[in-house]
C-alpha positions as CSV (number, residue, x, y, z in Angstrom):
1,M,23.9,31.9,6.0
2,A,24.7,29.4,8.8
3,T,27.9,27.6,9.5
4,L,28.3,25.0,12.2
5,H,32.0,24.4,13.2
6,R,33.1,22.3,16.2
7,P,35.5,19.6,17.4
8,P,34.4,16.0,16.6
9,V,33.3,13.5,19.2
10,P,36.1,12.3,21.5
11,A,36.5,9.0,19.6
12,L,37.6,10.9,16.5
13,R,39.9,13.6,18.0
14,A,43.1,11.7,17.4
15,L,42.3,11.8,13.7
16,V,40.1,14.9,13.1
17,D,40.8,18.4,14.3
18,S,37.3,19.9,13.4
19,I,34.2,19.3,11.4
20,W,31.8,21.8,9.8
21,A,28.5,22.2,8.0
22,H,27.5,25.2,5.9
23,D,24.0,26.2,4.8
24,P,23.5,29.2,2.5
25,S,20.9,31.8,3.5
26,P,17.4,31.0,2.1
27,G,17.0,32.7,-1.3
28,A,20.7,33.6,-1.5
29,P,21.3,35.0,-5.0
30,S,23.7,33.8,-7.6
31,L,26.8,36.0,-8.0
32,P,28.2,35.3,-11.5
33,G,31.9,35.3,-11.5
34,A,32.3,35.5,-7.7
35,R,35.4,33.9,-6.3
36,E,37.1,33.7,-2.9
37,H,40.7,33.3,-1.8
38,V,41.0,30.1,0.2
39,L,44.1,30.4,2.5
40,P,46.1,27.3,3.4
41,T,45.9,25.6,6.9
42,G,48.7,23.2,6.4
43,A,46.2,20.3,6.9
44,T,44.3,17.8,4.8
45,H,40.6,18.5,4.3
46,I,37.6,16.4,3.2
47,A,34.7,18.4,1.7
48,L,31.3,17.4,0.2
49,R,28.9,19.7,-1.5
50,I,25.3,18.6,-1.0
51,D,23.7,20.7,-3.8
52,G,24.6,23.3,-6.4
53,P,27.4,22.9,-9.0
54,P,30.5,20.9,-8.5
55,L,33.5,22.5,-6.8
56,H,35.5,24.6,-9.2
57,I,38.9,26.1,-8.3
58,F,41.5,28.4,-9.9
59,K,45.2,28.7,-9.3
60,H,45.3,32.5,-9.4
61,A,43.3,35.6,-10.4
62,D,44.4,35.4,-14.0
63,D,43.3,31.7,-14.4
64,L,40.2,32.1,-16.5
65,H,39.3,28.4,-16.8
66,G,40.2,26.7,-13.6
67,Q,39.6,23.1,-12.7
68,G,36.3,21.3,-12.1
69,L,36.5,18.8,-9.3
70,G,33.1,17.2,-8.6
71,H,31.0,17.4,-5.4
72,A,33.2,15.3,-3.0
73,V,36.9,16.0,-2.7
74,V,40.0,15.7,-0.5
75,G,42.1,18.9,-0.4
76,G,45.7,18.0,0.4
77,A,48.0,20.1,2.5
78,R,49.0,23.2,0.6
79,T,51.6,26.0,1.1
80,V,49.8,28.7,-0.8
81,Y,46.2,29.9,-1.5
82,H,43.9,28.9,-4.3
83,L,40.7,30.5,-5.5
84,R,37.2,28.9,-5.4
85,D,34.1,29.7,-7.4
86,V,31.4,30.8,-5.1
87,S,29.0,32.1,-7.7
88,Q,26.2,29.6,-6.7
89,P,25.1,29.1,-3.1
90,S,25.5,25.5,-1.9
91,A,25.3,23.5,1.3
92,S,28.3,21.5,2.3
93,V,30.0,19.5,5.1
94,G,33.7,18.8,5.8
95,A,36.5,18.0,8.1
96,M,40.0,19.1,8.8
97,L,42.2,16.1,9.5
98,R,45.2,15.7,11.9
99,P,48.6,14.4,10.7
100,G,48.5,10.8,9.8
101,A,44.7,10.6,9.6
102,A,44.5,10.3,5.8
103,R,46.2,6.9,5.9
104,V,43.6,5.7,8.5
105,L,40.4,7.2,7.0
106,L,41.3,7.2,3.3
107,G,44.0,4.5,2.9
108,V,46.7,6.8,1.6
109,P,49.4,9.0,3.3
110,E,49.1,12.8,3.3
111,S,52.1,12.9,0.9
112,A,50.0,11.3,-1.8
113,L,47.4,14.1,-1.5
114,A,49.5,17.2,-0.9
115,G,49.2,20.3,-3.1
116,Q,46.1,19.1,-5.0
117,H,42.5,18.2,-4.8
118,T,41.6,14.5,-5.2
119,P,38.1,13.3,-5.9
120,L,36.9,11.4,-2.8
121,D,35.5,8.5,-4.9
122,Q,39.0,7.7,-6.2
123,L,40.1,6.8,-2.7
124,L,37.0,4.8,-1.4
125,P,35.2,1.7,-2.4
126,V,32.8,2.0,-5.4
127,G,29.5,3.5,-4.3
128,E,30.5,4.7,-0.9
129,V,30.6,8.4,-1.7
130,E,27.3,8.3,-3.5
131,A,25.7,6.4,-0.6
132,L,27.0,9.0,1.8
133,S,25.9,11.9,-0.5
134,E,22.4,10.4,-0.6
135,R,22.2,10.3,3.2
136,L,23.4,13.9,3.4
137,R,20.8,15.1,0.9
138,S,18.1,13.5,2.9
139,C,18.9,15.6,5.9
140,R,16.8,18.7,6.7
141,D,19.5,21.0,7.9
142,G,23.2,21.4,8.6
143,A,23.0,19.9,12.1
144,G,21.6,16.7,10.6
145,R,24.2,16.6,7.9
146,L,27.0,17.1,10.4
147,A,25.7,14.2,12.5
148,V,25.6,11.9,9.4
149,F,29.0,13.0,8.2
150,E,30.5,12.5,11.7
151,H,29.0,9.0,11.9
152,W,30.6,8.2,8.5
153,L,34.0,9.3,9.8
154,L,33.5,7.1,12.9
155,V,32.7,4.1,10.8
156,R,35.8,4.7,8.6
157,A,37.9,5.1,11.7
158,Q,36.6,2.0,13.5
159,G,39.4,-0.4,14.4
160,R,42.0,1.7,12.6
161,P,43.9,3.7,15.2
162,V,46.3,6.4,14.0
163,A,49.8,5.1,13.7
164,L,52.2,8.0,13.8
165,H,55.8,7.2,14.7
166,P,56.2,8.0,18.4
167,A,59.0,10.6,17.6
168,L,56.6,12.4,15.3
169,V,53.9,12.5,17.9
170,Q,56.2,14.4,20.2
171,V,57.4,16.8,17.5
172,L,53.9,17.6,16.2
173,R,52.6,18.3,19.6
174,R,55.4,20.6,20.7
175,P,54.2,24.2,20.9
176,G,55.6,26.1,17.9
177,H,58.2,28.8,18.7
178,P,58.2,31.6,16.1
179,E,61.9,31.1,15.4
180,Q,61.9,27.3,15.3
181,R,63.7,25.8,12.4
182,A,63.4,22.5,10.5
183,A,66.7,21.4,12.0
184,D,65.1,21.8,15.5
185,L,62.3,19.4,14.6
186,V,64.7,16.8,13.3
187,R,66.9,17.1,16.4
188,A,63.8,16.8,18.7
189,S,62.6,13.7,16.8
190,G,65.8,11.8,17.6
191,L,65.7,10.4,14.0
192,S,68.2,10.7,11.2
193,H,67.6,13.7,9.0
194,R,66.4,11.6,6.0
195,H,64.2,9.3,8.1
196,C,62.5,12.3,9.9
197,I,61.8,14.2,6.6
198,A,60.3,11.1,5.0
199,L,58.1,10.3,7.9
200,F,57.1,14.0,8.3
201,R,56.0,14.2,4.7
202,Q,54.0,11.0,4.9
203,A,52.2,12.3,8.0
204,T,51.6,15.9,7.1
205,G,52.1,16.2,3.3
206,L,54.7,18.9,3.9
207,A,58.4,19.2,4.5
208,P,59.2,20.4,8.0
209,H,60.3,23.8,6.7
210,D,56.9,24.4,5.0
211,W,54.9,23.1,7.9
212,L,56.7,25.4,10.3
213,A,56.1,28.4,7.9
214,L,52.3,27.6,8.0
215,Q,52.3,27.3,11.8
216,R,53.8,30.8,11.9
217,F,51.2,32.0,9.4
218,N,48.5,30.6,11.6
219,Q,49.8,32.6,14.5
220,V,49.8,35.7,12.2
221,L,46.2,35.2,11.3
222,A,45.1,34.7,14.9
223,L,46.8,38.0,15.9
224,A,45.7,39.9,12.8
225,A,42.0,39.1,13.6
226,R,42.3,41.5,16.5
227,P,41.8,45.0,15.1
228,M,44.0,46.6,17.8
229,E,47.1,44.6,16.7
230,T,49.5,46.4,14.4
231,W,51.3,44.6,11.6
232,S,54.7,45.7,13.1
233,G,53.7,44.2,16.4
234,I,52.5,41.0,14.8
235,A,55.8,40.7,12.9
236,A,57.8,41.1,16.1
237,A,55.6,38.6,18.0
238,T,55.8,35.9,15.3
239,G,59.5,36.0,14.6
240,Y,59.7,38.0,11.4
241,A,62.7,40.3,10.8
242,D,60.4,43.3,10.3
243,Q,57.0,44.3,8.9
244,A,58.3,44.1,5.3
245,H,59.4,40.6,5.8
246,L,56.0,39.6,7.2
247,A,54.2,41.4,4.3
248,N,56.3,39.6,1.7
249,S,55.6,36.2,3.3
250,F,51.9,37.0,3.7
251,R,51.5,37.9,0.1
252,D,53.3,34.7,-1.1
253,I,51.0,32.6,1.0
254,T,47.7,34.4,0.5
255,G,48.0,36.2,-2.9
256,M,47.1,39.5,-1.2
257,T,48.7,42.1,1.0
258,P,48.0,42.2,4.7
259,G,46.1,45.4,4.3
260,V,43.8,43.9,1.7
261,W,43.2,40.9,3.8
262,R,42.3,43.0,6.8
263,R,39.8,45.1,4.7
264,Q,38.1,42.1,3.0
265,A,38.3,39.2,5.4
266,D,35.5,38.3,7.9
267,P,37.2,37.5,11.3
268,A,34.7,34.6,11.6
269,T,36.0,33.0,8.4
270,P,39.6,34.5,8.0
271,R,40.7,31.9,5.5
272,H,37.8,32.5,3.1
273,V,38.3,36.0,1.6
274,P,35.6,37.1,-0.9
275,L,36.7,39.0,-4.0
276,A,34.6,41.2,-6.2
277,P,32.9,39.2,-9.0
278,Q,35.2,38.7,-12.0
279,V,34.4,39.8,-15.5
280,L,35.8,36.7,-17.3
281,R,36.9,37.0,-20.9
282,P,35.9,34.2,-23.3
């Protein structure tokens, strides 16, 4: 298995945080019933599968049927995990967007995409997704697909600069303090409470409170990837009242305890946590 993950070219960095391409190992076997927990980033994502079955997701472990989504989707900003079918190996490419980028690249604000997966072809002109998919399928490897996908993003962005409200630019770039509150963001923006919340939701898909909670969760994951860090130390460093407070929040966001995450997650892909294959009842 090979995964390429990098920042985009400079011309895209105001809109795109990172891009990636995944190639399964040659001859990788099918794993009937296999799923993985996909943990939230707080950002909007674009993802295209090049081969294999369409993307299929589940709300939780007891969801036996799930939802089929197609091969090209936009994942809106989420506050909690979902599960993804990984029973069939497949190649894919994708991007994690910055706040405000969805309106530029896809024509809709992040608030219209949040908390759900939307087929990409519902947001773009007829035939554009199929044409992109054909170009991606013609590539020999992940590096080639990543170049094609990045070029498509550049074409979509051409002449369409990101247009975040200046007050939001300052707020979103401020380094997050573990004990920062939504009221602090509103105060720093200089806007009225109602105006700030509305603009923030349009740009990120989340309310400031939820966005801050995910920024803190991101800090937790970064520290937890270091085996020497204790959960009590991580709780203290990230502003939780104690280890129990951290554990409860972690379980709400990820659907698993911190200990299970640490045993099952690969530090290289901490937001994609494999689960044992499920035996699904009819």
